KESE-31704 format. One record per residue (C-alpha): residue in three letters; x negated, y, z; residue number from 1. Coordinates in pm, whole numbers. Each point is the difference from the previous one (the first is absolute). Example, Ala and Ser with C-alpha at 12.3 -4.5 7.8 and 13.67 -1.06 7.14 Angstrom:
! KESE-31704
   code        X        Y        Z   pos
    Ala    -1230     -450      780     1
    Ser     -137      344      -66     2
END
This chain:
! KESE-31704
   code        X        Y        Z   pos
    Met       -7      -18       14     1
    Leu     -108      393      -94     2
    Pro      169      258      165     3
    Tyr      -74      259     -284     4
    Tyr      -41      411       31     5
    Gly     -312      167     -110     6
    Asp     -293        7     -203     7
    Val       79     -208     -312     8
    Glu     -343      -53      -95     9
    Leu      -80     -197      314    10
    Met      323     -187      -19    11
    Lys     -127     -155     -343    12
    Gln     -326      -66      199    13
    Ala      179     -169      241    14
    Val      276     -192     -239    15
    Arg     -329     -113     -226    16
    Ser     -144     -103      323    17
    Val      320     -285       19    18
    Leu      -36      -92     -354    19
    Ala     -350      -86       45    20
    Gln       84     -300      256    21
    Arg     -204     -280      -48    22
    Asn      376     -209      114    23
    Pro      281      136     -235    24
    Asp      266     -130      246    25
    Trp      105      359      117    26
    Arg      278      221      -79    27
    Leu      -66      348       40    28
    Val      303      244       89    29
    Val      -77      397      -51    30
    Val      258      224      201    31
    Asp       41      370     -126    32
    Asp       56      211      254    33
    Cys      143      268     -232    34
    Tyr     -403      115     -128    35
    Pro      113      308     -236    36
    Asp     -262     -162     -298    37
    Pro      168     -248     -190    38
    Glu     -287     -161     -127    39
    Ala      -66     -257      297    40
    Gly      354     -181     -141    41
    Arg     -100       65     -368    42
    Trp     -366     -172       58    43
    Leu      137     -295      168    44
    Ala      251      -73     -282    45
    Glu     -284       32     -256    46
    Leu     -116     -291      218    47
    Ala      232     -258     -128    48
    Asp     -115     -216      309    49
    Pro      293     -203      126    50
    Arg     -134      -28      335    51
    Val       12      414       51    52
    Glu      324      124       52    53
    Tyr       36      390       50    54
    Leu      293      168      200    55
    Arg       78      343       63    56
    Asn      184      119      290    57
    Glu      355      200      -66    58
    Ser     -129      258      273    59
    Gln     -311       73      196    60
    Leu      -27     -242      334    61
    Gly     -379      100      142    62
    Val     -224     -199       94    63
    Asn      180     -169      255    64
    Gly      298      -56     -189    65
    Asn     -167     -132     -296    66
    Phe     -249     -237      181    67
    Arg      350     -165      177    68
    Arg      147        7     -379    69
    Cys     -282     -218     -137    70
    Val       33     -254      301    71
    Glu      362      -41     -103    72
    Leu      -83      -72     -300    73
    Val     -296     -268       37    74
    Arg      134     -336     -108    75
    Ala     -339     -176       28    76
    Pro      -93     -224      362    77
    Tyr     -317      308       -6    78
    Phe       11      311     -110    79
    Gln     -276      277       39    80
    Met       61      408        9    81
    Leu     -237       93     -241    82
    Gly     -128      362       -2    83
    Gly       43      226     -312    84
    Asp     -385      103       61    85
    Asp     -150     -348      101    86
    Val     -153     -282     -238    87
    Leu       37     -380       74    88
    Glu     -330     -192      -43    89
    Pro       57     -285     -254    90
    Asn       -2     -228      294    91
    Tyr      226      146      187    92
    Val      360     -237      -89    93
    Asp     -202     -332       25    94
    Val     -210      134      321    95
    Val      367       83      205    96
    Leu      202     -318     -124    97
    Ala     -318     -248       89    98
    Val       22      166      372    99
    Phe      380      -25       47   100
    Ala      -26     -384     -120   101
    Gln     -280      -49      269   102
    His      204      208      281   103
    Pro      386     -101     -100   104
    Asp       87      180      328   105
    Ala     -167      325     -154   106
    Ala      231      337       26   107
    Val     -275      178     -174   108
    Val     -296      -53     -177   109
    Ser     -292      330       54   110
    Pro     -257      -66     -296   111
    Gly     -348      137       12   112
    Val        1      369     -156   113
    His     -213      242     -174   114
    Val       22      372       42   115
    Ile       -1      202     -344   116
    Asp      -36      383      -29   117
    Asp      217      196     -284   118
    Ser     -221     -150     -252   119
    Gly       35     -358       88   120
    Ala     -408       13      140   121
    Val      -11     -210      342   122
    Val      -24      239      305   123
    Arg      -14      -39      389   124
    Pro      142      338      170   125
    Leu       -9      -21      345   126
    Gly      349      -22       89   127
    Asp      -72     -371     -193   128
    Arg     -294      -59      211   129
    Ile      191       22      276   130
    Lys      233     -231     -112   131
    Ser     -223     -269      -38   132
    Met     -132       25      335   133
    Leu      381        5      140   134
    Ala       68     -326     -260   135
    Pro      -32     -384       89   136
    Ser     -311     -184      -98   137
    Ala       92      -99     -373   138
    Glu     -276     -234      -49   139
    Lys      252     -272      -12   140
    Ser      357       -9       -1   141
    Thr      160      168      325   142
    Val      348      -66      144   143
    Leu      151      246      226   144
    Val      335       -7      129   145
    Gly      256      124      353   146
    Glu     -189      280      206   147
    Thr     -344      -59     -107   148
    Leu      124      152     -349   149
    Ala      176      292       88   150
    Val     -286       88      278   151
    Gly     -233       10     -303   152
    Leu      207      195     -239   153
    Leu       88      246      286   154
    His     -324       85       57   155
    Gly      -73       58     -359   156
    Asn      144      -88     -302   157
    Trp     -246     -230     -184   158
    Thr      222      -99     -292   159
    Tyr      -27      130     -367   160
    Phe      395        1       12   161
    Pro       42      -42     -424   162
    Ser     -262     -291       26   163
    Leu      265     -180      239   164
    Ala      196     -286     -139   165
    Trp      265     -130      156   166
    Arg      266     -322       45   167
    Thr      368      144     -131   168
    Glu      184     -235      208   169
    Val     -185      131      360   170
    Val      -52      359      -92   171
    Ala      292      138     -221   172
    Pro      265      -40      329   173
    Ile     -217      245      167   174
    Ser      -94      209     -299   175
    Phe     -131      396       35   176
    Arg      146      188      296   177
    Pro      221      316     -108   178
    Gly     -193      325       21   179
    Leu     -273      -90       32   180
    Glu     -289      148     -297   181
    Val     -314      -54      172   182
    Ala       57     -249      264   183
    Leu      196     -259     -230   184
    Asp     -272     -242      -70   185
    Leu     -129       24      391   186
    Ala      380      -45       75   187
    Leu       73     -306     -225   188
    Leu     -345     -217      163   189
    Leu      124       82      347   190
    Asp      360     -108      -52   191
    Leu     -126     -317     -164   192
    Ala     -245      -31      295   193
    Arg      302       41      237   194
    Ala      214     -328     -232   195
    Gly     -297     -173       84   196
    Gly     -169       37     -395   197
    Val     -326     -136      -33   198
    Leu     -320      215     -194   199
    Val     -227     -175     -185   200
    Leu     -321      219      -71   201
    Ala     -194     -158     -293   202
    Pro     -356       85      -71   203
    Glu        3      -29     -378   204
    Val       26      393     -156   205
    Ala      307      -11     -223   206
    Phe      114      412      -30   207
    Arg     -149      320        1   208
    Tyr      147      234      156   209
    Arg       -5      400      -79   210
    Arg      -49      262      220   211
    His       27      346     -115   212
    Thr      124      330      163   213
    Glu      347       55     -174   214
    Ser      189     -369      149   215
    Val      276       99      189   216
    Ser     -169      -75      383   217
    Ser     -320      232     -110   218
    Val      221      282      -86   219
    Arg      249      -35      286   220
    Ala     -341      -59      223   221
    Val     -155      357      -46   222
    Asp      332      190       67   223
    Gly       93     -205      299   224
    Arg      346     -246     -123   225
    Arg     -168     -278       24   226
    Phe      -65       33      372   227
    Asp      343      117       73   228
    Glu       96     -299     -138   229
    Glu     -269     -198      140   230
    Arg       49      113      391   231
    Asp      433     -103      -13   232
    Phe     -143     -311     -157   233
    Phe     -240     -104      226   234
    Ala      221      114      278   235
    Glu      293     -257     -106   236
    Glu     -246     -233      -60   237
    Ala     -109       -3      405   238
    Ala      358      -26      107   239
    Ala       63     -293     -251   240
    Phe     -280     -179       99   241
    Ser       39       48      404   242
    Ala      344     -120     -107   243
    His     -115     -283     -163   244
    Gly     -230     -129      271   245
    Trp     -339       78     -177   246
    Pro     -157      301      242   247
    Arg     -341      -39     -188   248
    Ala      149       99     -309   249
    Ala      195      250      169   250
    Arg     -349      161      186   251
    Ala      -96      -16     -364   252
    Ala      297      189     -129   253
    Arg      -27      285      258   254
    Gly     -385       41      -46   255
    His       38       29     -406   256
    Leu     -398       54       33   257
    Thr      -81        9     -389   258
    Ser      291      198     -104   259
    Arg     -105      225      276   260
    Leu     -367       61     -135   261
    Asn      151        3     -325   262
    Ala      181      308       91   263
    Ile     -355      115      134   264
    Val     -194        1     -288   265
    Thr      298      165     -217   266
    Ile      -11      324      164   267
    Pro     -282      159     -163   268
    Ala      182      -66     -316   269
    Ala      347      183      144   270
    Leu     -215      275      134   271
    Ala     -189       77     -303   272
    Gly      334      -15     -182   273
    Arg      107      264      248   274
    Gln      305     -248       57   275
    Trp       31      133      361   276
    Pro      340     -206       98   277
    Ala     -131     -303     -117   278
    Ala     -323       72      233   279
    Arg      163      -10      291   280
    Arg      251     -285      -84   281
    Leu     -324     -205      -79   282
    Val     -160      120      337   283
    Arg      342     -119      184   284
    His      -54     -328     -151   285
    Ala     -363      -76       64   286
    Leu       55      135      397   287
    Gly      368     -119        3   288
END
């Protein structure tokens, strides 16, 4: 599933990476959330590949709404939510299907990821180096479940959401929480953990995640809106995990250390842009 709204040329790269899979047993559904440029639909039709389907929403649903629609449209036993600016390695389908076969209880598979910049070059920004430090060792397949999974994700979400492959029968009934735009991926993973879902971290690199400054999360971070959402989200999670009987997860949600650190490192950008209200919100989030 590819929820689409954005750069047409990057979307074409994403689609070409699907077409280049060594394993041909896949179906791609591009769900256009009313992007003004009609080029995406025209180009996809020209491919004339029966495995590729293009749908355009009747009205704009927004990030969360389009993600939920994509989940509703899934018909396969496994699915992935490919970012419109990300790239699959040619082995992606083979890697995730092999892990699901090896771990029949897995609800989600997290393969190895390379981070790339706007030009496609592999990079290692500070945030991604911290992610790798927070992630469990991936020298071999690692199985995570329950409070241990939740605590690790709350200390710092080390996953790359578009790279994840999901088991439909487990994940579709949960889906994305309405109202979230930045924390919607973490919320789904935490809801899955509460429901007993198993995440398998696989070592083999099968995905390229594009890191650039124009993403929804990056833009919202600079003006503080990201952290407004995250502050409310972590408070709700702390209460929910306390009620669920997972005290370590509740403490991790109340601390949300990496979210606070992210706010701190974003403050200089807000100050440089003279975004004084945003800077105040960032300081409040970092200290609150």
